VEXDREN-2710 file (C-alpha; in Angstrom, 1 decimal):
% VEXDREN-2710
k/r/px/py/pz
1/MET/155.5/66.1/54.1
2/ASP/158.7/64.4/53.5
3/LYS/160.8/64.7/56.5
4/HIS/165.1/64.6/55.5
5/ASN/167.8/64.5/58.5
6/LEU/170.1/67.2/58.7
7/ASN/173.6/66.7/57.8
8/SER/174.4/70.3/57.4
9/ASP/175.2/73.3/59.5
10/ASN/171.9/74.9/57.9
11/PRO/168.9/73.1/57.4
12/GLU/167.7/75.2/54.7
13/ASP/170.2/73.6/52.7
14/ILE/168.6/70.7/52.6
15/LEU/165.1/71.8/52.3
16/LYS/166.3/73.2/49.3
17/GLU/167.7/70.1/48.4
18/ALA/165.0/67.9/49.2
19/LEU/162.5/70.4/47.4
20/PRO/160.7/68.5/44.5
21/LYS/161.4/69.0/40.4
22/ASN/159.5/71.7/39.4
23/SER/158.5/73.9/43.0
24/TRP/158.7/77.3/44.2
25/LEU/159.4/77.6/47.5
26/ILE/157.6/80.4/48.8
27/ASP/159.3/83.4/50.6
28/GLU/157.9/84.1/54.1
29/SER/157.6/87.4/53.2
30/ILE/154.4/87.1/51.6
31/PRO/151.6/88.0/53.8
32/HIS/150.3/84.7/55.6
33/VAL/152.9/82.8/54.5
34/LYS/154.8/82.3/57.8
35/HIS/151.6/81.7/59.6
36/LEU/150.7/79.2/57.7
37/ASN/154.1/77.4/57.9
38/ASP/154.0/77.5/61.6
39/TYR/150.5/76.0/61.4
40/ASN/151.7/72.7/59.1
41/SER/154.5/72.8/61.4
42/ILE/152.5/72.4/64.7
43/ILE/150.4/70.2/62.7
44/GLU/153.3/67.7/62.2
45/ASP/154.2/68.1/65.7
46/LEU/151.1/66.9/66.7
47/LYS/150.8/64.2/64.4
48/PHE/154.2/62.6/65.5
49/ALA/152.6/62.9/69.3
50/ARG/149.6/60.7/68.2
51/GLU/152.0/58.0/66.5
52/CYS/154.0/57.8/69.5
53/LEU/150.5/57.1/71.7
54/ILE/149.6/54.3/69.1
55/GLU/152.9/52.7/69.1
56/LEU/152.8/53.1/73.3
57/LYS/149.4/50.9/72.8
58/LYS/150.5/48.8/70.9
59/MET/153.4/48.0/73.6
60/ARG/150.2/47.8/76.2
61/VAL/148.4/44.9/73.8
62/LEU/151.8/42.9/73.0
63/GLU/152.9/43.2/77.1
64/GLU/149.7/42.1/78.4
65/ASN/149.4/39.1/75.9
66/THR/152.8/38.0/77.1
67/GLU/153.7/38.4/73.1
68/ILE/156.6/40.8/74.5
69/GLU/159.1/41.2/77.4
70/ASN/157.8/44.4/79.6
71/SER/159.9/47.3/77.8
72/THR/160.3/49.9/80.6
73/THR/162.9/52.0/78.3
74/LEU/161.0/52.0/74.9
75/LYS/157.7/52.9/76.8
76/ARG/159.7/55.9/78.5
77/VAL/161.1/57.1/74.7
78/TYR/157.5/57.3/73.8
79/PHE/155.7/58.5/76.3
80/THR/157.7/61.6/76.8
81/ASN/158.1/62.0/73.4
82/SER/154.3/62.5/73.1
83/VAL/154.2/64.8/75.9
84/ILE/157.1/67.2/74.9
85/THR/156.3/67.5/71.5
86/TYR/152.6/68.3/71.8
87/ALA/153.6/70.9/74.7
88/ARG/155.2/72.8/72.1
89/CYS/152.9/73.4/70.1
90/PHE/151.7/75.2/73.0
91/ASN/154.6/77.1/74.4
92/SER/154.7/80.4/73.5
93/THR/158.5/81.2/71.4
94/LYS/160.9/84.2/71.5
95/GLN/160.0/87.1/69.1
96/GLY/160.1/85.4/65.1
97/GLY/159.6/81.5/66.6
98/ARG/157.1/79.5/65.5
99/ILE/153.3/80.5/67.0
100/SER/152.0/78.5/69.1
101/ILE/148.4/77.7/69.9
102/ASN/146.4/78.2/72.5
103/LYS/144.1/75.4/75.0
104/LYS/141.2/77.9/73.8
105/GLN/140.3/76.0/70.6
106/PHE/139.0/73.1/72.6
107/LYS/135.9/75.0/73.7
108/LYS/135.2/76.3/70.5
109/ASN/132.9/74.3/68.2
110/PHE/134.1/70.8/70.3
111/PRO/131.4/68.8/68.4
112/ASN/128.5/66.8/71.4
113/ASN/130.3/63.7/72.9
114/GLU/128.8/61.6/75.4
115/ARG/132.1/60.5/76.8
116/VAL/133.8/63.3/76.8
117/SER/133.5/67.6/76.8
118/ALA/135.0/70.6/75.8
119/LYS/135.6/71.2/79.9
120/ASP/137.0/67.5/80.0
121/LEU/139.2/68.3/77.2
122/VAL/140.4/71.6/78.8
123/LYS/141.6/69.7/82.2
124/PHE/143.7/66.9/80.5
125/HIS/145.2/69.5/78.2
126/GLU/146.4/71.2/81.4
127/TYR/147.2/67.7/83.3
128/ILE/149.4/67.2/80.0
129/MET/151.2/70.5/80.2
130/ASP/152.0/69.6/84.1
131/LEU/153.5/66.3/83.2
132/ARG/155.6/68.5/80.6
133/ASN/156.5/71.2/82.7
134/LYS/156.4/70.1/86.5
135/PHE/157.8/66.1/85.8
136/ILE/159.6/65.3/82.5
137/ALA/161.2/68.6/81.5
138/HIS/161.4/70.2/85.2
139/ALA/162.3/68.0/88.7
140/ASP/160.1/70.0/90.5
141/ASN/158.1/68.1/93.4
142/SER/155.2/66.4/91.4
143/ILE/152.8/63.0/91.9
144/PHE/154.0/62.0/89.0
145/GLU/157.2/61.2/91.0
146/THR/159.3/59.6/94.1
147/LYS/162.4/59.2/94.9
148/ARG/163.9/57.6/98.8
149/ILE/167.1/56.1/99.2
150/TYR/166.5/52.7/102.2
151/ILE/168.9/50.2/104.0
152/GLN/168.3/46.9/103.0
153/PHE/169.4/44.5/106.4
154/GLU/171.0/41.4/106.1
155/LEU/171.6/38.6/109.1
156/GLU/174.5/36.4/108.3
157/GLY/174.7/34.2/111.2
158/GLU/175.8/36.6/113.9
159/ASN/176.7/39.4/111.7
160/LEU/174.0/42.3/110.7
161/HIS/174.9/44.0/107.3
162/SER/173.0/46.7/105.4
163/THR/173.2/48.1/102.2
164/PHE/172.0/51.4/101.2
165/ALA/170.0/51.5/98.0
166/ASN/167.7/54.2/95.8
167/LEU/164.4/53.1/94.9
168/SER/162.2/55.4/92.5
169/VAL/158.8/55.3/90.8
170/ALA/157.7/57.5/87.8
171/MET/154.8/57.6/86.1
172/PHE/155.8/57.0/82.2
173/ASN/152.6/55.6/81.3
174/PHE/149.4/56.5/80.4
175/ASP/146.1/53.8/81.5
176/GLN/143.6/53.3/78.9
177/THR/141.4/56.3/79.6
178/GLN/143.9/58.6/79.7
179/LEU/145.2/57.4/76.7
180/SER/142.1/57.7/74.7
181/ASN/141.4/61.4/76.2
182/PHE/144.7/62.4/75.2
183/MET/143.9/61.0/71.0
184/VAL/141.1/62.9/71.3
185/LEU/142.8/66.1/72.3
186/ILE/145.3/65.8/69.5
187/ASP/142.8/64.6/66.7
188/TYR/140.7/67.3/67.9
189/ALA/143.8/70.0/67.6
190/ILE/144.6/68.7/64.4
191/ILE/140.8/69.0/62.2
192/ASN/140.9/72.6/63.9
193/LEU/144.3/73.5/63.0
194/SER/143.4/71.6/59.5
195/GLU/140.7/73.7/58.4
196/LYS/142.5/76.9/59.3
197/SER/145.6/75.7/57.3
198/LYS/143.4/75.3/54.2
199/ILE/141.4/78.6/54.7
200/LEU/145.3/80.3/54.7
201/THR/146.6/78.6/52.1
202/GLN/143.7/80.0/49.6
203/LYS/144.6/83.5/51.0
204/VAL/148.2/82.8/50.1
205/LYS/147.0/82.3/46.5
206/ASP/145.1/85.0/46.5
207/GLN/148.0/86.9/47.5
208/ILE/150.4/85.6/45.3
209/GLY/148.0/86.3/42.3
210/ASP/147.1/84.1/39.2
211/ASP/149.5/86.2/37.1
212/LYS/152.6/85.6/40.0
213/LEU/151.3/81.9/39.7
214/LEU/152.1/81.6/35.5
215/GLU/155.1/83.7/35.8
216/VAL/156.7/81.5/38.4
217/ALA/155.6/78.4/36.5
218/ILE/157.2/79.1/33.9
219/LYS/160.4/80.3/34.9
220/THR/160.7/77.0/37.3
221/LEU/159.7/75.0/34.1
222/LYS/162.2/76.5/31.8
223/ASN/165.1/76.4/34.6
224/ASN/164.1/72.5/35.1
END
């Protein structure tokens, strides 16, 4: 699905301008349409989170091979965006907003895997949500970050100098196992939701009906 930058106060205006020729924008008042739009939106978010992890993995390989310098800032961007965007899919919204998905999906029909189980997936999902809720989006006391002030002393002849400074340690990266588990988590969620999206697409098509589709197609082609 194409993405377009917003340069207007109303995203709907941009969306209509970006609509391909001879197309019909389906009204969300039609049963199942909003639900389908929400699922597709969540799939896009999951794919973006996956892209961030891929870039994070690329950076690690390049750093290990000393092909690039250590880029703490860029790794933090990819790490933070992967966690926030993933968690966004599971956080509930106000009435009328996008639907959210549930971690229970990881317990349903998950294929046998020698490396990771459905139970492992749920546990790692909760770990990612904790990262978002206790560290990235909030400043709770957590195992992911620590900051302390310290005094550095320096002796210059008979004079003792002291300097106050701050030292912080924060986790803005994943180890190889965590990165792999996160990929599995996202891939399985995408597969699961894509199947649901296909089912809803057929329901929307059935709801509109062939006669209405033909009527809209003729009208749309005439107008263009």
